[in-house]
N, C-alpha and C positions, 0 to 999 in steps of 0.2 A: 488565635494565631498562626499563620501562615508559616509554613517554611518549607521549603525545597525551591523546587522551578518548577513553574507557569507551563503546561505543555497547552499545545492547541488539541484539545481532545488527547494525543498520543504519550510526550513522555515530560515533557519539558522541556524542549526544544524549542519553544515563543517564551521569552519574557513576560510576564502581564506586571502590574506595577499592584502591589495588597492595597485593596479600599481603606485599610487600616494605615496607610502609613507603615506601618509596625516592618521595623528589618529584621530579620533574624542574622543570626552571627557568619551564615553560611552563605555571604559575598549577596545579600540581596533577592535571593532565590525563594521562591515558593511551592507550597505543592498541591495548588488546585487544576483543575479541570471543569472545562464548561461541564454544564447539565447536555444532555443529550435525552430533550424531548420537544416535542413540536414548536410550545408555546416560546421557548429560547431561541431554537436553531431553526432557522425558515428551512434550510435543505435538510434536516432529520429527516434520515430513509430513502432520499433521494439522489444518490450516489453512491456507486460503488467503492469510491475511492476516498480513503481519507488522504490531504495534501497537508504537507507540513513544512516547514524552512526550518532549516540545517546550519546548524556552523556559522562562523562569523559574515561568510559571504552570502546568507540567507539562502540556500540552495534549494529551489523545491523536490519532496522527495515523493513518494506517491503509496501508498501501504494501503491494501485492499483490508476493506471495513471486518473481516470475518477475522483480521488477524487482533486487531485492537477492542474487537467486541466485547470481550469479558473486562475492559478496563472501568466503563460505567457503573459496574456493580461493584464493585470494591471501592466505591467512596461512600465518605462519612457524610450522608445526609442529612446530620443536625446541623452541621456547621456549612453555613454559605456564603459568598464575598460577593461585591458588586453589582448589587441590587439583585439578590438569588439567582444569580446567571451562573456561578461557578461554586462546586464543592472539592473539601478538601480528599485529597489521596494519601491512603494512611502512607508514613515517610518507608516501611519496610520494601511497601510492592511500589513507592516512588523511586528508591533507590534502585532496586530490580530495573524496574525500566530505564532509569539513568545511562545505568550501564551499558544494557542491552545498545541503548541508542548509540553510545560513545563508541561501542565494539563497531559496530553498524557502520561510521562513521568514519571511524581509523582505519577499518577494511576497505572501504572505498579512496580512501585515499591514496593509501600504501599499496593497492593494487595498479598492475601497468596496464589493465584494464579501462581505463578510468575515461571519460570522454569519447571515449569508441562508438560508433551507430554501427554496431556489426546485425544486430536483430532483422534490420530488411533485407541482408545478402543471406543472412539465414532462413530467411522464409522462403527468398526466390529460388533459391537454391532447392529448398524442402519441396516447394509445391512445381520445380522445374524435375526432380527425381520424382515425386506422384505420377506427375504426368506422363512420363519416362514410362513408369511400370503399369499404369490403366491401359495406355498404349498398348503394351509387350503382353498383356495379360488379354486383351482385344483379340488381338494378332493370333495368340496362342487358343484361344477356344474360339471363338467365330470362324477366324481364319483356317483356321483345324478343318472344319467342317468342309469339306468337297463338294462342288457346286452337284446337283442332281441332274443326269442329263433324261428326257424326255426321248421315246423314240419316235421319230418323224419321217413319214415318207417322204421320198424323192421322185418326184415326178420328173 
């Protein structure tokens, strides 16, 4: 019997209907995750990010795979759903991940920095300062060397 929220490999932020049609008392949430195997997932091991949809607006969030790499190791492989494509995640682990995801969503919503594109500006500023520093070092090291004068006879 499935319990919890069905994640798209991460935490339960994408909902999937249970194969058996059994609903849990927790508002129909189930706690199984896709198997991470090439026979089930065509993109297994092909991308550095895990993309998930969060919230009622289904905003896309990208998370590095090394952050979520331990989740498939925690599943109960003896239980599978939907044509052997999903395994159940233990309820304790599921709840911890769900709380982390909720806190992440709340922090993003409550932040004054939402919907700001400032990474490009910071990168441009950093690149400019890096170029200035390189030029300054070049002037101090190469420019500090006095030119060598060879004696030349005047005719």
